[in-house]
C-alpha positions as CSV (number, residue, x, y, z in Angstrom):
1,M,-5.4,-12.3,13.8
2,S,-3.8,-9.1,15.1
3,N,-1.4,-9.0,12.1
4,Q,-4.3,-9.3,9.7
5,S,-6.3,-6.5,11.3
6,S,-3.2,-4.4,11.4
7,K,-2.7,-4.8,7.7
8,L,-6.4,-3.9,7.1
9,G,-6.1,-0.9,9.3
10,K,-3.0,0.4,7.3
11,L,-4.8,-0.2,4.0
12,Y,-7.9,1.6,5.3
13,I,-5.8,4.6,6.3
14,I,-4.0,4.7,3.0
15,I,-7.3,4.6,1.1
16,V,-8.8,7.4,3.3
17,F,-5.8,9.6,2.8
18,A,-5.7,9.0,-0.9
19,L,-9.4,9.9,-1.2
20,L,-8.7,13.1,0.8
21,Y,-5.6,14.2,-1.2
22,I,-6.6,13.3,-4.7
23,P,-9.1,16.1,-5.1
24,I,-6.7,18.6,-3.5
25,I,-3.9,17.6,-5.9
26,Y,-6.3,17.7,-8.8
27,L,-7.4,21.2,-7.9
28,I,-3.8,22.4,-7.5
29,V,-2.8,21.0,-10.9
30,Y,-6.0,22.3,-12.5
31,S,-5.5,25.8,-11.1
32,F,-1.9,26.1,-12.1
33,S,-2.4,25.0,-15.6
34,S,-4.8,26.3,-18.2
35,G,-7.4,23.7,-17.4
36,R,-8.6,22.9,-20.9
37,Q,-5.1,22.3,-22.1
38,W,-4.4,19.9,-19.2
39,L,-7.6,18.0,-19.8
40,T,-6.9,17.5,-23.5
41,S,-3.3,16.5,-22.9
42,T,-4.4,13.7,-20.5
43,G,-7.2,12.6,-22.8
44,L,-9.9,13.4,-20.3
45,A,-11.7,15.8,-22.6
C-alpha cells in the first residue's frame, strides 16, 4: 500500500510542477519570438 501511495504522490507532484511551469515556458517562448510567427508555425493560429 505504501508503494502505491508513493507512486501517486510522485505523479501528483510531477503534474503540479508541469502545470506551474508550462505557462512560464510558454510566456518565455512567446516573448522571445514574434508571437504571431510562432503561433502560425506550430499551427495554433
